[in-house]
N, C-alpha and C positions, 0 to 999 in steps of 0.2 A: 681767673682768677676771681678766688672770689671775693669780693671787694669789701664785707665782714673780717677779712684778715690782715690790713693796713692800715700800718700806725706812723703815728709821729715820727718820723726824722726814719724812719724807713727809703729805701733806695730803690725803685721799682726799676725792669725799664718795660718799655711803650714809646709806641712814636707816635710821637705830634701834630703831626702833618701826616694823615693817610697813604702818600705818595710816596713818603719814604719807604723809601726801601728797607731799611735797617732798624733794627732798635735802640733807642737812648738811652743811658742810666736818668729816669727824675728822681730830686729826695723830696718827699711829701714834709711840710711844715705848717700846711695843716693845722689848726687844736682837734687834739680828740673827738669830740665830741662832733664840731662841724663835720671832724670823714666820716662818723659812725648818720650823720643824718642828709648830708648832703650830695645832693646833684652833681656837682664842681666839687674840688676840691686844690686850695691851694700848692704845687708843684714851682719848683728850681730845675735849671736845665740844665746838662752832666753832656760833656763828650771829651775823648778821650783826648791828654793832653800829648804832643806832639815833644819829640827829644829836646828841641832844641830852641821853644819856643819858652816865654816869660808865665808868667802871669800877670795879666794887667788889672788895674785896682776892677773895684764890686768882683771879685773869684777867689773861690777857693778849692781848694786841690784836696782829695778828696786818693786815699790808692786803699792798698789791703787789707792795714788797719778800724777799715772804716766797710771790712769785707769783700773789697774788689778786685777781677785783676790787675785792675788795670791804671796807672795812674790815671784816674778824670778833674779837669779841671769845670769849677761847680757858675752861670753865672746870678747871681743871686743883684743882679744888675735888673733883673725886669722875671716877671713872679708872672708865672703862664698857670694859665685852669682846664683841668685832666677831670674826667669825667674816668668815677672809678673801675668800671667797669669796663677801660680802654688804657688799666694797668695792667698790665701781663704774668709779672711776674715780683718775688721780691727779689734783691740779688744781695744785699746789705743795709748795714747796719749803722748809720748818725756817728761815729764813737762820740764820746762828750768833751774831749776835748777840740770837732774839730763844727759840732752842733755849737760852741762858744766865738766862734772863728765864726759861723754863718748868722749866729747871733745878730754878732759886733758891725761885720759886717753889712745888711742887713741895712745896721740905725743911720751908720754912716753916710747909706746911698739914698736911705732915704728919709732921713734927721731933711728939720726947714736950712 
């Protein structure tokens, strides 16, 4: 994937750990000037939500409104970094409503 095609709030598939068998959805949260010029960008890690699972604090639920095929829990309590060239494909884009929710949860999580 061309790193120049990545935009803030894109949901991309990648392997955070090279040993991982499966790709995971990541939400790109770096500002666009950083994405365009950085060797590393900030992302939030997502994983499939299991039916009986609740939503723990510090997490936001994404779904088909965001372009995903299944419900996905995004962990806002830990910000990962990724090399733009490691991001494999754009699979969605976070909806405006969920962007606000992610901002709120990040603010609550990291507020003093």
